[in-house]
C-alpha positions as CSV (number, residue, x, y, z in Angstrom):
1,X,-9.5,-1.2,4.4
2,X,-12.0,0.6,1.8
3,X,-14.0,3.7,2.8
4,X,-17.1,4.9,1.2
5,X,-18.7,8.5,1.5
6,X,-22.4,8.8,2.2
7,X,-24.3,11.9,2.8
8,X,-27.8,12.0,5.2
9,X,-29.5,14.5,6.9
10,X,-30.7,14.6,10.1
11,X,-34.1,13.9,11.3
12,X,-36.2,16.1,13.7
13,X,-39.1,14.3,13.7
14,X,-39.6,10.5,14.5
15,X,-41.7,7.6,14.9
16,X,-43.7,5.6,12.6
17,X,-45.8,8.4,10.3
18,X,-42.5,10.2,10.2
19,X,-40.3,7.0,8.8
20,X,-43.6,6.2,6.2
21,X,-43.3,9.6,4.7
22,X,-39.5,9.3,4.4
23,X,-40.0,5.7,2.9
24,X,-42.1,7.7,0.2
25,X,-39.5,10.2,-0.5
26,X,-37.6,7.8,-1.5
27,X,-35.2,8.2,1.5
28,X,-33.8,5.8,4.0
29,X,-34.1,6.3,7.7
30,X,-30.9,5.2,9.6
31,X,-29.6,6.0,13.5
32,X,-25.9,6.5,14.3
33,X,-25.0,4.9,17.1
34,X,-22.1,4.4,19.9
35,X,-21.1,8.0,19.7
36,X,-21.8,10.6,22.6
37,X,-25.4,10.7,21.5
38,X,-27.9,8.8,19.2
39,X,-28.3,11.1,15.8
40,X,-31.5,10.0,13.7
41,X,-30.7,10.7,9.6
42,X,-31.9,10.1,6.5
43,X,-29.9,8.5,3.5
44,X,-31.6,8.8,-0.9
45,X,-32.5,5.6,-1.4
46,X,-29.9,5.0,-4.2
47,X,-26.8,5.8,-2.6
48,X,-27.1,2.7,-0.3
49,X,-26.7,0.7,-4.4
50,X,-22.5,0.4,-3.5
51,X,-22.7,-0.1,-0.3
52,X,-25.2,-2.6,0.1
53,X,-25.5,-5.0,-3.0
54,X,-21.1,-5.6,-2.9
55,X,-19.0,-8.6,-1.6
56,X,-16.7,-5.7,-0.1
57,X,-17.2,-4.5,3.4
58,X,-16.6,-0.8,3.7
59,X,-15.8,1.4,6.4
60,X,-18.0,4.3,6.4
61,X,-17.2,8.0,5.8
62,X,-20.4,9.6,7.2
63,X,-21.1,13.0,6.4
64,X,-24.5,14.0,8.3
65,X,-25.3,17.8,7.6
66,X,-21.6,19.0,7.5
67,X,-20.6,17.1,10.8
68,X,-18.2,14.0,9.5
69,X,-18.4,11.1,11.4
70,X,-16.2,7.3,10.5
71,X,-18.8,4.3,11.2
72,X,-19.2,1.1,9.9
73,X,-23.0,-0.9,8.5
74,X,-24.4,-2.6,11.7
75,X,-27.8,-3.7,11.0
76,X,-30.0,-3.5,7.9
77,X,-33.2,-4.3,7.6
78,X,-35.2,-5.0,3.9
79,X,-39.1,-4.9,3.4
80,X,-40.0,-8.7,2.9
81,X,-42.1,-8.0,0.2
82,X,-40.3,-5.3,-2.4
83,X,-37.2,-6.1,-0.9
84,X,-36.2,-2.4,-0.8
85,X,-34.2,-1.1,1.9
86,X,-36.4,-0.3,5.2
87,X,-33.7,0.8,7.7
88,X,-30.0,1.0,8.3
89,X,-27.9,1.2,11.4
90,X,-24.2,2.6,11.4
91,X,-22.1,2.5,14.6
92,X,-19.4,5.1,15.3
93,X,-16.0,3.6,15.3
94,X,-12.8,5.2,16.6
95,X,-9.2,3.8,15.8
96,X,-8.6,2.3,19.7
97,X,-12.0,0.5,20.0
98,X,-12.3,-2.8,19.7
99,X,-14.8,-3.9,17.4
100,X,-16.5,-6.8,15.4
101,X,-16.8,-6.9,11.8
102,X,-17.3,-9.5,9.1
103,X,-14.9,-9.7,6.4
104,X,-14.9,-11.4,2.9
105,X,-12.7,-14.1,2.4
106,X,-10.5,-14.8,-0.4
107,X,-9.0,-17.9,-1.5
108,X,-5.3,-17.9,-3.3
109,X,-3.0,-20.4,-4.7
110,X,-4.3,-23.6,-6.8
111,X,-5.8,-26.4,-5.2
112,X,-3.4,-30.0,-5.1
113,X,-7.0,-31.5,-4.8
114,X,-8.6,-29.5,-7.5
115,X,-5.8,-30.3,-10.0
116,X,-6.0,-34.0,-8.8
117,X,-10.0,-33.5,-10.0
118,X,-11.5,-32.5,-7.1
119,X,-14.1,-29.3,-6.5
120,X,-13.2,-26.7,-4.5
121,X,-15.9,-25.3,-2.4
122,X,-16.0,-22.4,-0.3
123,X,-18.2,-23.1,2.5
124,X,-17.8,-19.3,4.1
125,X,-18.1,-16.1,2.5
126,X,-17.5,-14.1,5.3
127,X,-15.1,-14.2,8.8
128,X,-16.4,-12.4,11.9
129,X,-13.3,-11.4,13.5
130,X,-12.5,-8.5,16.3
131,X,-10.1,-5.6,16.0
132,X,-9.2,-2.2,15.9
133,X,-10.3,-0.7,12.5
134,X,-7.3,0.4,11.2
135,X,-5.9,-3.2,11.2
136,X,-8.9,-4.3,9.0
137,X,-7.6,-5.7,5.6
138,X,-10.0,-5.5,2.6
139,X,-9.8,-9.6,2.3
140,X,-9.0,-12.3,4.6
141,X,-6.5,-14.0,1.9
142,X,-6.2,-18.0,2.2
143,X,-4.0,-20.0,0.7
144,X,-5.2,-22.9,-0.5
145,X,-2.0,-24.5,-2.5
146,X,-1.5,-27.2,0.2
147,X,-5.1,-28.6,0.1
148,X,-5.4,-32.3,-0.9
149,X,-8.6,-34.3,-2.4
150,X,-11.4,-34.8,0.5
151,X,-9.4,-32.0,3.5
152,X,-10.8,-28.7,4.0
153,X,-9.4,-25.5,6.0
154,X,-11.3,-25.0,9.5
155,X,-11.2,-21.3,11.5
156,X,-9.6,-22.9,14.3
157,X,-6.2,-23.4,11.3
158,X,-6.1,-19.9,10.4
159,X,-4.5,-16.7,12.1
160,X,-4.4,-13.3,11.1
161,X,-2.1,-10.3,12.6
162,X,-4.3,-8.2,15.0
163,X,-7.2,-10.4,14.2
164,X,-9.3,-12.5,16.2
165,X,-11.6,-14.8,14.5
166,X,-15.1,-15.1,16.3
167,X,-16.9,-17.9,14.2
168,X,-16.5,-21.8,15.6
169,X,-12.8,-23.2,15.7
170,X,-14.7,-26.7,14.1
171,X,-16.1,-24.4,11.2
172,X,-15.3,-25.3,7.4
173,X,-13.9,-22.2,5.5
174,X,-13.1,-24.3,2.2
175,X,-12.3,-27.9,1.4
176,X,-12.1,-29.5,-1.6
177,X,-14.5,-32.4,-2.5
178,X,-14.0,-35.7,-4.2
179,X,-16.0,-35.9,-7.6
180,X,-17.0,-38.9,-9.3
181,X,-14.1,-38.8,-12.1
182,X,-11.3,-38.3,-9.1
183,X,-13.2,-41.3,-7.3
184,X,-13.0,-43.0,-10.8
185,X,-9.5,-41.9,-11.3
186,X,-7.8,-42.6,-8.1
187,X,-9.7,-46.3,-8.1
188,X,-8.3,-47.3,-11.4
189,X,-4.7,-45.8,-10.4
190,X,-5.0,-48.0,-7.5
191,X,-6.4,-51.1,-9.6
192,X,-3.2,-50.4,-11.7
193,X,-1.0,-51.6,-9.0
């Protein structure tokens, strides 16, 4: 899985007043959970741009005042008016502990249903998985070559090495919808018989 380097500074002051001051200085208050103790720190707001505003999912190499941690971004809070990042929670990870994470879906191949005029629809862009971080791929590749018109691929039909899928088994990941042009072509073909 891809990694992202992020530098932060430990916070000594906690509470609303200090977090307001941090935000005025264009810093984002953050917390690292899951280790021996919770670590409160701040990161320059613009440093989050390539981590947050991307379809990719990263494991984060945190450098907090020179101390190194491996983490995954767990929760992010945005300001409801300005849409600026207000707070980020990170979870410290290790290669021996199981963890849950969302990984992007990547469709491979060309669907038979699309070749017949259907429209491919991706219903779930990411799937929740449980596993050990070293086993996480960059994307969950799903081959759609055999997907016919009007058919779909559900979570229960998928499996990935060393990963457990946590989404509901009957949730549709992708489908090929019958379009009007495909329906009329199908009706014409049936009428010619």
